[in-house]
Structure formats: C-alpha cells, structure tokens
C-alpha positions in Angstrom: 0.0 0.0 0.0 1.4 3.4 -0.9 1.7 6.2 1.7 -0.8 9.0 1.1 0.5 12.1 -0.7 1.3 14.9 1.8 -0.2 17.5 -0.5 -3.4 15.4 -0.7 -3.6 15.5 3.1 -3.4 19.3 3.0 0.2 19.5 4.5 1.8 22.9 4.3 4.7 22.6 1.7 6.5 25.5 3.4 6.8 23.3 6.6 10.3 22.4 5.3 12.9 24.3 3.2 14.4 23.5 -0.2 17.9 22.3 0.9 19.2 21.8 -2.6 19.8 24.8 -4.9 17.0 25.2 -7.4 19.3 27.0 -9.8 23.0 27.1 -10.7 24.9 29.0 -8.1 28.4 30.1 -7.1 28.8 30.8 -3.4 31.9 31.8 -1.3 31.6 30.8 2.3 33.5 31.5 5.5 33.9 28.2 7.4 34.7 28.3 11.1 37.5 26.1 12.3 36.8 23.6 15.1 39.2 25.5 17.3 37.9 29.1 17.8 41.5 30.4 18.1 42.1 29.3 14.4 40.9 31.8 11.8 38.0 30.8 9.5 38.8 29.5 6.0 37.2 30.5 2.8 35.6 27.9 0.6 33.9 28.3 -2.8 31.0 26.0 -3.7 29.6 25.8 -7.2 26.4 23.9 -8.1 24.8 22.7 -11.3 21.1 22.2 -10.8 20.6 20.4 -14.1 23.4 17.8 -13.6 23.3 17.6 -9.8 27.0 18.2 -9.5 28.9 20.2 -6.9 32.4 21.5 -6.7 34.0 22.7 -3.5 37.3 24.6 -3.6 39.0 25.5 -0.2 40.9 28.8 -0.7 44.6 28.5 -1.2 44.6 24.8 -1.8 45.6 22.7 -4.8 42.9 20.1 -3.7 39.2 20.3 -4.4 36.2 18.0 -4.4 33.7 17.2 -7.2 30.5 15.4 -6.2 28.3 13.9 -8.8 25.0 13.1 -7.1 23.6 11.2 -10.1 26.6 8.9 -10.2 26.8 8.9 -6.4 30.6 9.7 -6.4 32.9 12.1 -4.7 36.2 12.7 -6.4 39.1 14.5 -4.6 41.4 16.2 -7.0 45.0 16.9 -5.8 46.7 19.0 -8.5 49.9 19.3 -6.4 50.4 15.5 -6.5 48.6 15.0 -9.9 46.2 12.4 -8.4 42.5 11.8 -7.9 40.7 9.6 -5.4 37.1 8.6 -6.0 34.8 7.2 -3.3 31.1 6.8 -2.9 29.3 10.1 -2.2 28.7 10.4 1.6 25.3 10.6 3.1 21.9 9.6 1.7 20.7 10.6 -1.7 20.5 14.3 -2.4 17.1 16.0 -2.1 16.3 16.7 -5.7 15.6 20.3 -6.9 11.9 20.9 -6.5 11.6 18.7 -3.4 11.4 20.0 0.1 13.7 18.5 2.8 12.6 15.4 4.7 12.8 15.5 8.5 11.7 17.9 11.2 12.1 21.6 10.6 10.9 24.6 12.6 10.3 27.7 10.6 12.2 30.7 12.1 13.0 34.3 11.4 13.9 35.8 8.1 17.5 37.1 7.9 19.8 38.8 5.5 23.1 37.0 4.8 25.5 38.1 2.1 22.8 40.6 0.9 20.4 37.7 0.3 17.1 37.0 2.3 16.9 33.6 3.9 14.7 31.8 6.4 16.3 30.4 9.5 15.2 26.8 10.0 15.8 24.9 13.2 16.5 21.2 12.9 19.1 18.6 14.1 22.3 18.2 12.1 23.8 14.8 11.0 25.2 14.4 14.5 21.8 15.0 16.2 22.9 18.4 17.5 20.4 21.3 17.5 21.2 23.5 14.5 19.8 26.5 12.7 20.3 26.7 8.9 19.3 29.7 6.9 18.1 28.8 3.3 17.1 31.2 0.6 13.7 30.4 -0.9 15.5 28.7 -3.8 17.4 26.3 -1.6 20.8 28.0 -1.3 22.3 27.5 2.2 23.5 30.9 3.4 24.3 30.2 7.1 24.6 27.3 9.4 24.7 27.7 13.2 25.4 25.0 15.8 24.9 25.6 19.5 24.7 29.3 18.8 28.0 29.4 17.0 28.1 30.3 13.3 29.9 27.4 11.5 29.3 28.4 7.9 28.3 31.8 6.5 28.0 32.9 2.8 30.0 35.9 1.9 29.1 36.2 -1.8 26.3 34.5 -3.8 26.0 34.6 -7.6 23.2 32.8 -9.4 24.8 32.2 -12.7 25.1 29.2 -15.1 27.9 26.8 -14.3 29.5 25.3 -17.4 30.3 21.6 -17.5 34.0 22.4 -17.6 33.8 23.5 -13.9 32.9 19.9 -13.0 35.2 18.1 -15.4 38.0 15.8 -13.9 41.3 17.0 -15.4 42.9 14.5 -17.8 46.2 12.8 -16.9 45.6 12.4 -13.2 46.7 9.1 -11.5 44.2 7.2 -9.6 45.0 7.0 -5.9 43.0 4.5 -3.9 41.2 5.8 -0.8 43.0 5.0 2.5 41.1 2.6 4.7 41.6 2.5 8.5 
C-alpha cells in the first residue's frame, strides 16, 4: 500500500525548506575552524542544478572536491600531486531540486546574509545536534549555526550558469585508492 501524498492531506509545503539549490549558483563561504582560536577558512561552492554536480574549492589549496550526485561519487582532485581519489558520495541521496527536505524543521525568522534574504530553519544536524540553517527560498544555504556558533556563512552569492568544464575531472591524473583504516 502506498503512503498518502502529503499534499493530498493538506500538508503545508512550506513546513520544510528546499535544501538543494533550485538553480545554478556560485557561493563563497567563510567556514569556522573547530578551534575558535584558528581563523575561518574561505571555501567556494559551485552547483549545477541540471546535472546535480557540486564543486568545493578550499581557498589557497591545490585540492578540491567534485561530487556527482547522479553517479553517487565524490572525487578528490589533488593537483599538487597530480592524483585523484574517487569514493562513494557520503550521506543519503541528495534531495532533488523541487523537493522539500525530509525531516523535522521549525520555521524561524527571516534574515539577510550576504545581501540575500533567507529563512532560519531549526533542525538537528547529522550528529543529532540542534542546529539552525538559513536557506534562501530557492534552496541556497546561506548560514549554518550549531549551539549558537556560526559554523558556515555565505559571503558572496552569484546565481549564474555553471559550465560543464567546472565539474570536469582533469585529464592525466593518476588514480590514488582511498585510504582505509
């Protein structure tokens, strides 16, 4: 027997955010270090909505990550060593564009982060800790707070087409198997 459709039951679709960008986007984040004495790092995240691919580039690093959610792979590219390591993408399947997030969400205040409006949603993170995540109406994460401490905050947001070349794995890299404990 199929579960009833939430919309057929009159559920409020705004009871959960979009947690996957609904459009191509290029965001630069400030990411807090686990040790508050260590300065935050900058990280650039690019997303292709049509292909469900993400690229994350930590500032000042020759290493970056490409995640292909359709293929369910995460590839770490290390240009300094001319290698790549491919593993299964972590976590469960990505929430597809156009789908609201599963789970329990409490709608909070509207904020302005990086010049963009977003709604603060209270939930539990993957470790079960109380968190607040601010998502734009089109699913771009603009800020994440844990135990009252801002862990990730967008500094710039550009909604612009992301060419396939952004997500291409460079030719000529050697395969490096993932280390297993």
